[in-house]
Backbone and ligand atoms as CSV (ligand in chain L), in Angstrom:
chain,resi,resn,atom,element,x,y,z
A,1,MET,N,N,-32.215,12.386,5.297
A,1,MET,CA,C,-31.053,11.633,5.745
A,1,MET,C,C,-29.647,12.276,5.399
A,2,THR,N,N,-28.721,12.540,6.247
A,2,THR,CA,C,-27.409,13.011,5.960
A,2,THR,C,C,-26.443,11.977,5.600
A,3,LEU,N,N,-25.773,12.351,4.449
A,3,LEU,CA,C,-24.652,11.191,3.959
A,3,LEU,C,C,-23.438,11.482,4.703
A,4,GLU,N,N,-22.840,10.492,5.502
A,4,GLU,CA,C,-21.678,10.810,6.033
A,4,GLU,C,C,-20.498,10.538,5.325
A,5,PRO,N,N,-19.341,10.841,5.382
A,5,PRO,CA,C,-18.103,10.592,4.646
A,5,PRO,C,C,-17.868,9.260,5.019
A,6,ILE,N,N,-17.132,8.475,4.068
A,6,ILE,CA,C,-17.030,6.987,4.254
A,6,ILE,C,C,-16.070,6.575,5.503
A,7,GLY,N,N,-15.199,7.694,5.694
A,7,GLY,CA,C,-14.471,7.169,6.925
A,7,GLY,C,C,-15.102,7.124,8.229
A,8,ALA,N,N,-16.357,8.010,8.461
A,8,ALA,CA,C,-16.911,8.211,9.530
A,8,ALA,C,C,-18.218,7.228,9.593
A,9,THR,N,N,-18.304,6.328,8.656
A,9,THR,CA,C,-19.620,5.221,8.731
A,9,THR,C,C,-18.974,4.280,9.886
A,10,THR,N,N,-19.977,3.738,10.476
A,10,THR,CA,C,-19.919,2.648,11.324
A,10,THR,C,C,-19.546,1.144,10.700
A,11,ALA,N,N,-19.882,1.127,9.536
A,11,ALA,CA,C,-19.604,-0.309,9.045
A,11,ALA,C,C,-18.140,-0.840,9.271
A,12,ALA,N,N,-18.142,-1.948,9.610
A,12,ALA,CA,C,-16.820,-2.540,10.114
A,12,ALA,C,C,-15.803,-2.634,9.025
A,13,LEU,N,N,-14.621,-2.167,9.340
A,13,LEU,CA,C,-13.575,-2.149,8.411
A,13,LEU,C,C,-12.902,-3.488,8.329
A,14,PHE,N,N,-12.702,-4.161,7.050
A,14,PHE,CA,C,-12.017,-5.451,7.168
A,14,PHE,C,C,-10.958,-5.474,5.923
A,15,VAL,N,N,-9.975,-6.362,5.887
A,15,VAL,CA,C,-9.128,-6.477,4.822
A,15,VAL,C,C,-9.072,-7.928,4.399
A,16,ARG,N,N,-9.304,-8.202,2.938
A,16,ARG,CA,C,-9.248,-9.376,2.398
A,16,ARG,C,C,-8.319,-9.216,1.063
A,17,ALA,N,N,-8.103,-10.598,0.622
A,17,ALA,CA,C,-7.512,-10.537,-0.834
A,17,ALA,C,C,-8.352,-9.785,-1.887
A,18,THR,N,N,-7.683,-9.033,-2.747
A,18,THR,CA,C,-8.276,-8.256,-3.746
A,18,THR,C,C,-8.782,-9.243,-4.537
A,19,ARG,N,N,-10.051,-8.832,-5.086
A,19,ARG,CA,C,-10.880,-9.677,-6.104
A,19,ARG,C,C,-11.044,-8.900,-7.338
A,20,PRO,N,N,-11.056,-9.833,-8.535
A,20,PRO,CA,C,-11.327,-9.080,-9.947
A,20,PRO,C,C,-12.417,-8.101,-9.699
A,21,ALA,N,N,-13.326,-8.002,-9.033
A,21,ALA,CA,C,-14.329,-6.981,-9.021
A,21,ALA,C,C,-13.829,-5.764,-8.353
A,22,ASP,N,N,-12.755,-5.899,-7.648
A,22,ASP,CA,C,-12.040,-4.760,-6.972
A,22,ASP,C,C,-11.377,-3.716,-8.009
A,23,VAL,N,N,-11.139,-4.159,-9.072
A,23,VAL,CA,C,-10.005,-3.591,-10.065
A,23,VAL,C,C,-10.526,-2.119,-10.396
A,24,ALA,N,N,-11.690,-1.857,-10.579
A,24,ALA,CA,C,-12.082,-0.433,-10.902
A,24,ALA,C,C,-11.806,0.438,-9.739
A,25,ALA,N,N,-12.303,-0.059,-8.646
A,25,ALA,CA,C,-12.286,0.702,-7.390
A,25,ALA,C,C,-10.539,1.196,-7.235
A,26,VAL,N,N,-9.880,0.083,-7.166
A,26,VAL,CA,C,-8.289,0.304,-7.081
A,26,VAL,C,C,-7.794,1.163,-8.033
A,27,GLN,N,N,-8.037,0.983,-9.097
A,27,GLN,CA,C,-7.734,2.109,-10.191
A,27,GLN,C,C,-8.190,3.337,-10.041
A,28,ALA,N,N,-9.342,3.530,-9.684
A,28,ALA,CA,C,-9.920,4.937,-9.511
A,28,ALA,C,C,-9.222,5.440,-8.225
A,29,MET,N,N,-8.923,4.773,-7.257
A,29,MET,CA,C,-8.335,5.479,-6.062
A,29,MET,C,C,-6.856,5.793,-6.336
A,30,THR,N,N,-6.165,4.912,-6.998
A,30,THR,CA,C,-4.835,5.157,-7.382
A,30,THR,C,C,-4.652,6.450,-8.241
A,31,ARG,N,N,-5.764,6.847,-9.003
A,31,ARG,CA,C,-5.594,7.933,-9.824
A,31,ARG,C,C,-5.930,9.145,-8.969
A,32,ALA,N,N,-7.002,8.849,-8.035
A,32,ALA,CA,C,-7.616,10.154,-7.107
A,32,ALA,C,C,-6.588,10.525,-6.156
A,33,VAL,N,N,-5.753,9.632,-5.628
A,33,VAL,CA,C,-4.745,10.238,-4.437
A,33,VAL,C,C,-3.927,11.424,-4.871
A,34,GLY,N,N,-3.638,11.463,-6.274
A,34,GLY,CA,C,-2.988,12.706,-6.702
A,34,GLY,C,C,-1.375,12.888,-6.629
A,35,VAL,N,N,-0.845,11.941,-5.863
A,35,VAL,CA,C,0.560,11.944,-5.683
A,35,VAL,C,C,1.381,11.120,-6.819
A,36,PHE,N,N,0.616,10.264,-7.548
A,36,PHE,CA,C,1.485,9.374,-8.327
A,36,PHE,C,C,1.383,9.912,-9.756
A,37,SER,N,N,2.630,9.579,-10.491
A,37,SER,CA,C,2.884,10.045,-11.835
A,37,SER,C,C,2.161,9.154,-12.621
A,38,ALA,N,N,2.101,9.537,-13.927
A,38,ALA,CA,C,1.250,8.824,-14.950
A,38,ALA,C,C,1.997,7.291,-15.162
A,39,VAL,N,N,3.322,7.359,-14.883
A,39,VAL,CA,C,4.197,6.022,-15.099
A,39,VAL,C,C,3.790,5.278,-13.694
A,40,GLU,N,N,3.867,5.705,-12.744
A,40,GLU,CA,C,3.552,5.020,-11.385
A,40,GLU,C,C,1.983,4.560,-11.501
A,41,VAL,N,N,1.195,5.068,-11.984
A,41,VAL,CA,C,-0.332,4.920,-12.161
A,41,VAL,C,C,-0.357,3.478,-13.041
A,42,ALA,N,N,0.466,3.679,-14.237
A,42,ALA,CA,C,0.485,2.534,-15.133
A,42,ALA,C,C,1.075,1.260,-14.577
A,43,THR,N,N,2.069,1.496,-13.568
A,43,THR,CA,C,2.701,0.593,-12.780
A,43,THR,C,C,1.751,-0.361,-12.016
A,44,VAL,N,N,0.961,0.509,-11.553
A,44,VAL,CA,C,0.034,-0.231,-10.610
A,44,VAL,C,C,-0.934,-1.116,-11.284
A,45,ASP,N,N,-1.384,-0.613,-12.494
A,45,ASP,CA,C,-2.446,-1.119,-13.386
A,45,ASP,C,C,-1.688,-2.417,-13.894
A,46,GLU,N,N,-0.385,-2.464,-14.147
A,46,GLU,CA,C,0.325,-3.594,-14.689
A,46,GLU,C,C,0.560,-4.747,-13.475
A,47,LEU,N,N,0.885,-4.385,-12.462
A,47,LEU,CA,C,1.056,-5.347,-11.308
A,47,LEU,C,C,-0.398,-5.892,-10.971
A,48,LEU,N,N,-1.384,-5.071,-11.106
A,48,LEU,CA,C,-2.808,-5.663,-10.681
A,48,LEU,C,C,-3.097,-6.556,-11.717
A,49,ASP,N,N,-3.014,-6.364,-13.071
A,49,ASP,CA,C,-3.409,-7.275,-14.021
A,49,ASP,C,C,-2.499,-8.575,-13.853
A,50,ALA,N,N,-1.319,-8.452,-13.438
A,50,ALA,CA,C,-0.571,-9.718,-13.252
A,50,ALA,C,C,-1.190,-10.517,-12.122
A,51,TYR,N,N,-1.321,-9.717,-11.146
A,51,TYR,CA,C,-2.127,-10.457,-9.822
A,51,TYR,C,C,-3.336,-11.098,-10.286
A,52,VAL,N,N,-4.297,-10.411,-11.155
A,52,VAL,CA,C,-5.533,-10.972,-11.496
A,52,VAL,C,C,-5.531,-12.175,-12.348
A,53,THR,N,N,-4.598,-11.989,-13.392
A,53,THR,CA,C,-4.471,-13.139,-14.508
A,53,THR,C,C,-3.649,-14.195,-14.177
A,54,GLN,N,N,-2.399,-13.948,-13.249
A,54,GLN,CA,C,-1.640,-15.110,-12.747
A,54,GLN,C,C,-1.750,-15.543,-11.481
A,55,GLY,N,N,-2.397,-14.774,-10.609
A,55,GLY,CA,C,-2.317,-15.045,-9.081
A,55,GLY,C,C,-1.232,-14.631,-8.475
A,56,ALA,N,N,-1.379,-14.389,-7.029
A,56,ALA,CA,C,-0.592,-13.814,-6.231
A,56,ALA,C,C,0.924,-14.573,-6.365
A,57,GLU,N,N,0.846,-15.922,-6.065
A,57,GLU,CA,C,1.952,-16.617,-6.050
A,57,GLU,C,C,2.915,-16.730,-7.444
A,58,ALA,N,N,2.222,-16.828,-8.447
A,58,ALA,CA,C,3.011,-16.703,-9.767
A,58,ALA,C,C,3.563,-15.443,-10.085
A,59,SER,N,N,2.727,-14.457,-9.875
A,59,SER,CA,C,3.044,-12.961,-10.223
A,59,SER,C,C,4.005,-12.609,-9.192
A,60,GLY,N,N,4.099,-12.808,-7.848
A,60,GLY,CA,C,4.800,-12.304,-6.771
A,60,GLY,C,C,4.299,-11.082,-6.220
A,61,TYR,N,N,3.063,-10.696,-6.860
A,61,TYR,CA,C,2.354,-9.414,-6.399
A,61,TYR,C,C,1.069,-10.031,-5.595
A,62,HIS,N,N,1.126,-9.573,-4.251
A,62,HIS,CA,C,-0.069,-9.908,-3.427
A,62,HIS,C,C,-0.805,-8.741,-3.146
A,63,PHE,N,N,-2.056,-8.572,-3.592
A,63,PHE,CA,C,-2.806,-7.319,-3.395
A,63,PHE,C,C,-3.889,-7.763,-2.321
A,64,VAL,N,N,-4.115,-6.690,-1.371
A,64,VAL,CA,C,-5.206,-6.794,-0.416
A,64,VAL,C,C,-6.000,-5.525,-0.572
A,65,SER,N,N,-7.418,-5.653,-0.341
A,65,SER,CA,C,-8.176,-4.660,-0.412
A,65,SER,C,C,-8.819,-4.300,1.099
A,66,ALA,N,N,-8.905,-3.229,1.397
A,66,ALA,CA,C,-9.599,-2.724,2.694
A,66,ALA,C,C,-11.054,-2.459,2.357
A,67,CYS,N,N,-12.124,-3.039,3.086
A,67,CYS,CA,C,-13.466,-2.591,2.733
A,67,CYS,C,C,-14.229,-2.284,3.893
A,68,ARG,N,N,-15.382,-1.459,3.717
A,68,ARG,CA,C,-16.377,-1.154,4.622
A,68,ARG,C,C,-17.542,-1.551,3.821
A,69,GLY,N,N,-18.163,-2.633,4.549
A,69,GLY,CA,C,-19.488,-3.261,3.761
A,69,GLY,C,C,-19.100,-3.597,2.322
A,70,SER,N,N,-19.685,-3.245,1.341
A,70,SER,CA,C,-19.151,-3.625,-0.030
A,70,SER,C,C,-18.081,-2.542,-0.840
A,71,GLU,N,N,-17.872,-1.600,0.126
A,71,GLU,CA,C,-16.965,-0.425,-0.648
A,71,GLU,C,C,-15.503,-0.719,-0.441
A,72,VAL,N,N,-14.780,-0.613,-1.524
A,72,VAL,CA,C,-13.457,-0.743,-1.282
A,72,VAL,C,C,-12.809,0.578,-1.059
A,73,VAL,N,N,-12.052,0.628,0.191
A,73,VAL,CA,C,-11.701,2.010,0.566
A,73,VAL,C,C,-10.120,2.237,0.736
A,74,GLY,N,N,-9.409,1.031,0.357
A,74,GLY,CA,C,-8.055,1.024,0.353
A,74,GLY,C,C,-7.509,-0.089,-0.248
A,75,PHE,N,N,-6.274,-0.209,-0.602
A,75,PHE,CA,C,-5.560,-1.469,-1.064
A,75,PHE,C,C,-4.158,-1.142,-0.958
A,76,ALA,N,N,-3.379,-2.477,-1.001
A,76,ALA,CA,C,-2.007,-2.379,-0.938
A,76,ALA,C,C,-1.483,-3.571,-1.729
A,77,CYS,N,N,-0.277,-3.522,-2.241
A,77,CYS,CA,C,0.496,-4.657,-2.833
A,77,CYS,C,C,1.882,-4.774,-2.357
A,78,TYR,N,N,2.188,-6.153,-1.985
A,78,TYR,CA,C,3.314,-6.424,-1.334
A,78,TYR,C,C,3.720,-7.598,-2.040
A,79,GLY,N,N,5.173,-7.981,-1.657
A,79,GLY,CA,C,5.508,-9.355,-2.339
A,79,GLY,C,C,6.985,-9.604,-1.669
A,80,PRO,N,N,7.312,-10.733,-2.090
A,80,PRO,CA,C,8.732,-11.193,-1.324
A,80,PRO,C,C,9.901,-10.693,-2.215
A,81,ARG,N,N,10.909,-10.141,-1.500
A,81,ARG,CA,C,12.007,-9.477,-2.313
A,81,ARG,C,C,12.858,-10.625,-2.797
A,82,ALA,N,N,13.307,-10.654,-4.098
A,82,ALA,CA,C,14.041,-11.787,-4.635
A,82,ALA,C,C,15.388,-11.676,-3.939
A,83,LEU,N,N,15.885,-13.190,-3.792
A,83,LEU,CA,C,17.260,-13.297,-3.229
A,83,LEU,C,C,17.496,-12.911,-1.775
A,84,THR,N,N,16.309,-12.749,-1.238
A,84,THR,CA,C,16.466,-12.540,0.348
A,84,THR,C,C,15.750,-13.565,0.966
A,85,GLN,N,N,16.005,-13.839,2.428
A,85,GLN,CA,C,15.312,-14.778,3.156
A,85,GLN,C,C,14.288,-13.908,4.165
A,86,GLY,N,N,13.093,-14.137,3.729
A,86,GLY,CA,C,12.163,-13.307,4.667
A,86,GLY,C,C,11.810,-11.913,4.560
A,87,VAL,N,N,12.371,-11.322,3.375
A,87,VAL,CA,C,12.245,-9.873,3.241
A,87,VAL,C,C,11.051,-9.695,2.239
A,88,TYR,N,N,10.248,-8.759,2.621
A,88,TYR,CA,C,8.885,-8.412,1.873
A,88,TYR,C,C,9.051,-6.959,1.447
A,89,ASP,N,N,8.646,-6.632,0.170
A,89,ASP,CA,C,8.526,-5.170,-0.137
A,89,ASP,C,C,7.206,-5.004,0.100
A,90,LEU,N,N,6.823,-3.622,0.375
A,90,LEU,CA,C,5.488,-3.095,0.370
A,90,LEU,C,C,5.615,-2.102,-0.865
A,91,TYR,N,N,5.053,-2.582,-2.024
A,91,TYR,CA,C,5.038,-1.900,-3.241
A,91,TYR,C,C,4.140,-0.508,-3.219
A,92,TRP,N,N,2.863,-0.752,-2.897
A,92,TRP,CA,C,1.924,0.175,-2.830
A,92,TRP,C,C,0.970,0.224,-1.673
A,93,ILE,N,N,0.690,1.455,-1.070
A,93,ILE,CA,C,-0.536,1.269,-0.144
A,93,ILE,C,C,-1.340,2.573,-0.315
A,94,VAL,N,N,-2.583,2.520,-0.589
A,94,VAL,CA,C,-3.235,3.733,-0.851
A,94,VAL,C,C,-4.786,3.642,-0.167
A,95,THR,N,N,-4.975,4.527,0.449
A,95,THR,CA,C,-6.335,4.776,1.012
A,95,THR,C,C,-7.136,6.007,0.025
A,96,ALA,N,N,-8.378,5.601,-0.198
A,96,ALA,CA,C,-9.208,6.478,-0.850
A,96,ALA,C,C,-9.366,7.690,-0.141
A,97,PRO,N,N,-9.169,9.029,-0.877
A,97,PRO,CA,C,-8.997,10.150,-0.275
A,97,PRO,C,C,-10.142,10.487,0.692
A,98,GLN,N,N,-11.466,10.084,0.413
A,98,GLN,CA,C,-12.647,10.272,1.347
A,98,GLN,C,C,-12.370,9.561,2.422
A,99,ALA,N,N,-11.658,8.474,2.643
A,99,ALA,CA,C,-11.599,7.697,3.855
A,99,ALA,C,C,-10.238,8.031,4.498
A,100,SER,N,N,-9.441,8.872,4.313
A,100,SER,CA,C,-8.193,8.939,4.861
A,100,SER,C,C,-8.292,9.467,6.150
A,101,ARG,N,N,-7.049,8.999,6.992
A,101,ARG,CA,C,-6.939,9.428,8.269
A,101,ARG,C,C,-8.129,8.965,9.312
A,102,HIS,N,N,-8.543,7.610,9.003
A,102,HIS,CA,C,-9.484,6.895,9.616
A,102,HIS,C,C,-9.149,5.571,10.061
A,103,GLY,N,N,-7.701,5.425,9.830
A,103,GLY,CA,C,-7.170,3.932,10.468
A,103,GLY,C,C,-7.295,2.987,9.195
A,104,VAL,N,N,-7.679,3.360,7.956
A,104,VAL,CA,C,-7.589,2.232,6.937
A,104,VAL,C,C,-6.130,1.782,6.515
A,105,GLY,N,N,-5.348,2.775,6.488
A,105,GLY,CA,C,-4.070,2.388,5.976
A,105,GLY,C,C,-3.386,1.515,7.242
A,106,GLY,N,N,-3.446,1.925,8.492
A,106,GLY,CA,C,-2.841,1.159,9.659
A,106,GLY,C,C,-3.533,-0.099,9.516
A,107,ARG,N,N,-4.725,-0.211,9.265
A,107,ARG,CA,C,-5.398,-1.720,9.238
A,107,ARG,C,C,-4.807,-2.387,8.118
A,108,ILE,N,N,-4.634,-1.937,7.068
A,108,ILE,CA,C,-4.109,-2.729,5.932
A,108,ILE,C,C,-2.580,-3.148,6.268
A,109,LEU,N,N,-1.820,-2.230,6.933
A,109,LEU,CA,C,-0.489,-2.548,7.178
A,109,LEU,C,C,-0.472,-3.783,8.215
A,110,ALA,N,N,-1.452,-3.695,9.314
A,110,ALA,CA,C,-1.667,-4.812,10.369
A,110,ALA,C,C,-1.698,-6.038,9.882
A,111,GLU,N,N,-2.633,-6.156,8.702
A,111,GLU,CA,C,-3.010,-7.424,8.051
A,111,GLU,C,C,-1.806,-7.776,7.114
A,112,ILE,N,N,-1.106,-6.983,6.570
A,112,ILE,CA,C,0.154,-7.372,5.868
A,112,ILE,C,C,1.065,-7.981,6.830
A,113,GLU,N,N,1.412,-7.204,7.792
A,113,GLU,CA,C,2.308,-7.842,8.735
A,113,GLU,C,C,1.930,-9.139,9.169
A,114,SER,N,N,0.709,-9.452,9.457
A,114,SER,CA,C,0.267,-10.818,10.039
A,114,SER,C,C,0.322,-11.993,8.823
A,115,LEU,N,N,0.022,-11.428,7.483
A,115,LEU,CA,C,0.207,-12.514,6.529
A,115,LEU,C,C,1.627,-12.749,6.258
A,116,VAL,N,N,2.589,-11.744,6.374
A,116,VAL,CA,C,3.976,-11.959,6.136
A,116,VAL,C,C,4.612,-12.701,7.109
A,117,ALA,N,N,4.242,-12.607,8.418
A,117,ALA,CA,C,4.919,-13.122,9.516
A,117,ALA,C,C,4.331,-14.627,9.348
A,118,ALA,N,N,3.125,-14.936,8.957
A,118,ALA,CA,C,2.613,-16.269,8.825
A,118,ALA,C,C,3.569,-16.943,7.655
A,119,ARG,N,N,4.261,-16.228,6.692
A,119,ARG,CA,C,5.122,-16.897,5.807
A,119,ARG,C,C,6.545,-16.724,6.108
A,120,GLN,N,N,6.833,-16.649,7.479
A,120,GLN,CA,C,8.038,-16.571,8.014
A,120,GLN,C,C,8.669,-15.216,7.554
A,121,GLY,N,N,8.123,-14.387,7.177
A,121,GLY,CA,C,8.474,-13.142,6.802
A,121,GLY,C,C,9.022,-12.379,7.960
A,122,ARG,N,N,10.359,-11.582,7.889
A,122,ARG,CA,C,10.985,-11.080,9.124
A,122,ARG,C,C,11.227,-9.464,8.954
A,123,MET,N,N,10.850,-9.047,7.745
A,123,MET,CA,C,11.132,-7.679,7.365
A,123,MET,C,C,10.248,-7.064,6.475
A,124,LEU,N,N,9.723,-5.990,6.506
A,124,LEU,CA,C,8.877,-5.183,5.350
A,124,LEU,C,C,9.420,-4.036,5.045
A,125,ILE,N,N,9.857,-3.868,3.831
A,125,ILE,CA,C,10.562,-2.652,3.245
A,125,ILE,C,C,9.624,-1.835,2.464
A,126,ALA,N,N,9.536,-0.559,2.959
A,126,ALA,CA,C,8.852,0.472,2.107
A,126,ALA,C,C,9.575,1.687,1.531
A,127,GLU,N,N,9.727,1.624,0.212
A,127,GLU,CA,C,10.594,2.730,-0.407
A,127,GLU,C,C,9.831,3.870,-0.689
A,128,THR,N,N,10.094,5.155,-0.427
A,128,THR,CA,C,9.259,6.196,-0.747
A,128,THR,C,C,10.045,7.419,-1.107
A,129,SER,N,N,9.475,8.511,-1.451
A,129,SER,CA,C,10.371,9.622,-1.964
A,129,SER,C,C,10.501,10.552,-0.753
A,130,GLY,N,N,11.568,11.283,-0.701
A,130,GLY,CA,C,11.941,12.383,0.288
A,130,GLY,C,C,11.189,13.624,-0.176
A,131,ARG,N,N,10.371,13.778,-1.187
A,131,ARG,CA,C,9.731,14.946,-1.667
A,131,ARG,C,C,8.780,15.379,-0.595
A,132,ALA,N,N,8.496,16.689,-0.538
A,132,ALA,CA,C,7.519,17.325,0.361
A,132,ALA,C,C,6.158,16.685,0.171
A,133,ALA,N,N,5.890,16.335,-1.120
A,133,ALA,CA,C,4.502,15.730,-1.297
A,133,ALA,C,C,4.352,14.403,-0.539
A,134,TYR,N,N,5.392,13.727,-0.103
A,134,TYR,CA,C,5.441,12.532,0.543
A,134,TYR,C,C,5.542,12.522,1.901
A,135,ALA,N,N,5.645,13.967,2.493
A,135,ALA,CA,C,5.789,14.027,4.129
A,135,ALA,C,C,4.737,13.206,4.957
A,136,SER,N,N,3.372,13.323,4.309
A,136,SER,CA,C,2.430,12.549,5.054
A,136,SER,C,C,2.595,10.982,5.047
A,137,THR,N,N,3.035,10.623,3.853
A,137,THR,CA,C,3.426,9.166,3.735
A,137,THR,C,C,4.511,8.790,4.742
A,138,ARG,N,N,5.668,9.584,4.754
A,138,ARG,CA,C,6.668,9.147,5.724
A,138,ARG,C,C,6.241,9.207,7.268
A,139,ALA,N,N,5.355,10.098,7.427
A,139,ALA,CA,C,4.711,10.328,8.863
A,139,ALA,C,C,3.963,8.980,9.122
A,140,PHE,N,N,3.220,8.696,7.985
A,140,PHE,CA,C,2.250,7.441,8.268
A,140,PHE,C,C,3.248,6.271,8.444
A,141,TYR,N,N,4.294,5.995,7.807
A,141,TYR,CA,C,5.180,4.872,8.089
A,141,TYR,C,C,5.759,4.938,9.672
A,142,ARG,N,N,6.226,6.114,9.839
A,142,ARG,CA,C,6.830,6.316,11.287
A,142,ARG,C,C,5.746,5.969,12.361
A,143,LYS,N,N,4.429,6.361,12.224
A,143,LYS,CA,C,3.333,6.228,12.923
A,143,LYS,C,C,3.191,4.783,13.327
A,144,TYR,N,N,3.203,3.915,12.239
A,144,TYR,CA,C,3.206,2.477,12.402
A,144,TYR,C,C,4.343,1.643,12.524
A,145,GLY,N,N,5.481,2.247,13.077
A,145,GLY,CA,C,6.674,1.529,13.665
A,145,GLY,C,C,7.576,1.208,12.526
A,146,PHE,N,N,7.700,1.947,11.405
A,146,PHE,CA,C,8.549,1.790,10.500
A,146,PHE,C,C,9.758,2.759,10.764
A,147,THR,N,N,10.980,2.584,10.535
A,147,THR,CA,C,12.191,3.568,10.877
A,147,THR,C,C,12.853,3.771,9.354
A,148,CYS,N,N,13.225,4.931,9.144
A,148,CYS,CA,C,13.910,5.193,8.073
A,148,CYS,C,C,15.251,4.835,8.286
A,149,GLU,N,N,15.794,3.810,7.653
A,149,GLU,CA,C,17.053,3.067,7.752
A,149,GLU,C,C,18.113,3.447,6.779
A,150,ALA,N,N,17.636,4.013,5.605
A,150,ALA,CA,C,18.710,4.473,4.643
A,150,ALA,C,C,17.797,5.424,3.639
A,151,SER,N,N,18.922,6.220,3.079
A,151,SER,CA,C,18.238,7.217,2.027
A,151,SER,C,C,19.334,7.576,0.957
A,152,ILE,N,N,18.937,7.792,-0.167
A,152,ILE,CA,C,20.013,7.892,-1.279
A,152,ILE,C,C,19.486,9.301,-1.972
A,153,ALA,N,N,20.407,10.195,-1.849
A,153,ALA,CA,C,20.108,11.558,-2.358
A,153,ALA,C,C,19.953,11.518,-3.906
A,154,ASP,N,N,19.053,12.466,-4.352
A,154,ASP,CA,C,18.746,12.403,-5.724
A,154,ASP,C,C,18.522,11.075,-6.583
A,155,PHE,N,N,18.004,10.148,-5.884
A,155,PHE,CA,C,17.816,8.723,-6.429
A,155,PHE,C,C,16.851,8.852,-7.772
A,156,TYR,N,N,15.488,9.421,-7.261
A,156,TYR,CA,C,14.603,9.287,-8.315
A,156,TYR,C,C,14.789,10.165,-9.531
A,157,ALA,N,N,15.324,11.522,-9.027
A,157,ALA,CA,C,15.476,12.603,-9.923
A,157,ALA,C,C,16.452,13.644,-8.946
A,158,PRO,N,N,17.179,14.668,-9.797
A,158,PRO,CA,C,17.750,15.544,-8.809
A,158,PRO,C,C,16.907,16.165,-7.972
A,159,GLY,N,N,17.077,16.297,-6.743
A,159,GLY,CA,C,16.287,16.735,-5.567
A,159,GLY,C,C,15.092,15.929,-5.289
A,160,ASP,N,N,15.149,14.553,-5.652
A,160,ASP,CA,C,14.066,13.760,-5.243
A,160,ASP,C,C,14.857,12.372,-4.655
A,161,ASP,N,N,14.966,12.425,-3.461
A,161,ASP,CA,C,15.633,11.433,-2.696
A,161,ASP,C,C,14.802,10.051,-2.437
A,162,LEU,N,N,15.580,9.088,-2.189
A,162,LEU,CA,C,14.819,7.677,-2.017
A,162,LEU,C,C,14.958,7.515,-0.400
A,163,ALA,N,N,13.970,7.240,0.326
A,163,ALA,CA,C,13.867,7.076,1.637
A,163,ALA,C,C,13.416,5.544,1.792
A,164,ILE,N,N,14.250,4.694,2.412
A,164,ILE,CA,C,13.862,3.266,2.745
A,164,ILE,C,C,13.466,3.028,4.151
A,165,PHE,N,N,12.180,2.810,4.442
A,165,PHE,CA,C,11.641,2.601,5.476
A,165,PHE,C,C,11.510,1.021,5.900
A,166,VAL,N,N,11.844,0.695,7.084
A,166,VAL,CA,C,11.915,-0.779,7.482
A,166,VAL,C,C,11.175,-0.913,8.704
A,167,ARG,N,N,10.221,-2.115,8.564
A,167,ARG,CA,C,9.652,-2.599,9.837
A,167,ARG,C,C,10.003,-4.049,10.106
A,168,ARG,N,N,10.561,-4.127,11.300
A,168,ARG,CA,C,11.122,-5.565,11.543
A,168,ARG,C,C,9.813,-6.267,12.224
A,169,LEU,N,N,9.628,-7.496,11.763
A,169,LEU,CA,C,8.408,-8.219,12.458
A,169,LEU,C,C,8.874,-9.055,13.500
L,1,COA,C1,C,-0.217,6.975,3.252
L,1,COA,C2,C,-1.822,6.601,3.318
L,1,COA,C3,C,-1.865,5.058,2.778
L,1,COA,C4,C,-2.147,6.612,4.748
L,1,COA,O1,O,-3.610,5.967,4.847
L,1,COA,P1,P,-4.744,6.313,5.937
L,1,COA,O2,O,-5.653,5.520,5.902
L,1,COA,O3,O,-4.732,7.872,5.828
L,1,COA,O4,O,-3.726,6.041,7.297
L,1,COA,P2,P,-4.154,5.857,8.745
L,1,COA,O5,O,-5.446,6.663,8.969
L,1,COA,O6,O,-3.929,4.528,9.321
L,1,COA,O7,O,-3.156,6.806,9.463
L,1,COA,C5,C,-2.825,8.328,9.334
L,1,COA,C6,C,-1.510,8.678,9.731
L,1,COA,O8,O,-0.830,8.934,8.490
L,1,COA,C7,C,-0.435,10.175,8.257
L,1,COA,N1,N,-1.157,11.035,7.462
L,1,COA,C8,C,-1.967,10.592,6.486
L,1,COA,N2,N,-2.526,11.577,5.846
L,1,COA,C9,C,-2.032,12.562,6.312
L,1,COA,C10,C,-1.990,14.101,5.894
L,1,COA,N3,N,-3.050,14.532,5.117
L,1,COA,N4,N,-1.273,14.966,6.631
L,1,COA,C11,C,-0.334,14.514,7.560
L,1,COA,N5,N,-0.254,13.240,7.899
L,1,COA,C12,C,-1.134,12.253,7.362
L,1,COA,C13,C,-0.544,10.774,9.789
L,1,COA,O9,O,0.837,10.106,10.441
L,1,COA,C14,C,-1.700,10.140,10.163
L,1,COA,O10,O,-1.566,9.961,11.686
L,1,COA,P3,P,-2.706,11.161,12.383
L,1,COA,O11,O,-3.891,11.263,11.772
L,1,COA,O12,O,-2.626,10.506,13.782
L,1,COA,O13,O,-1.832,12.459,12.319
L,1,COA,C15,C,-2.652,7.638,2.392
L,1,COA,O14,O,-2.572,8.852,2.910
L,1,COA,C16,C,-2.318,7.648,1.036
L,1,COA,O15,O,-3.071,6.743,0.339
L,1,COA,N6,N,-1.517,8.477,0.540
L,1,COA,C17,C,-1.297,8.592,-0.845
L,1,COA,C18,C,-0.598,7.381,-1.466
L,1,COA,C19,C,0.796,7.098,-0.884
L,1,COA,O16,O,1.576,8.047,-0.584
L,1,COA,N7,N,1.000,5.714,-0.637
L,1,COA,C20,C,2.428,5.396,0.049
L,1,COA,C21,C,3.399,5.192,-0.985
L,1,COA,S1,S,2.861,3.838,-2.240
């Protein structure tokens, strides 16, 4: 029998709220994607811990997992932006490297858009870096209807701009 890469399997892809049992997989893929710094990885761990221990509403961090069968192949974290009416931040979105470019990220985005719209959300904001390492991330947001509405040069560090992508729901 030949093993296929995860993205090519026929098991149906679905997105649901992240469960405590997903934590190890979420942590592993955050480390495996290779674009996040140690501080960013630690931040994901921190937000995930707040979500698991306090819950989504109390922590303000809503995690969803994309699954094929029992395998977690992606996740995202979003939450309401303080002091706004109906604006939500997409804090993190990650697809396991072996499942990339098979629509997992797009499926997660579609689910978040529908969850946010159901809460009278009207705008989703994704802040990302202007560095070359994030070119595929920027292409991803554009592919799914986000537009880069603002940027700040040298925001994260000299030569590392902030790009603010917006999706109006
Ligand atoms: C961004 C990310 C979530 C996309 O997930 P995905 O499951 O591959 O997304 P989809 O399959 O739905 O969409 C793929 C699209 O994303 C972009 N993309 C993803 N990987 C790419 C790559 N290696 N090179 C170029 N474009 C890429 C393209 O627009 C691609 O569309 P195409 O295949 O038609 O060219 C995933 O690449 C990832 O985890 N990146 C690292 C973490 C990250 O930067 N997260 C966002 C900031 S928190």
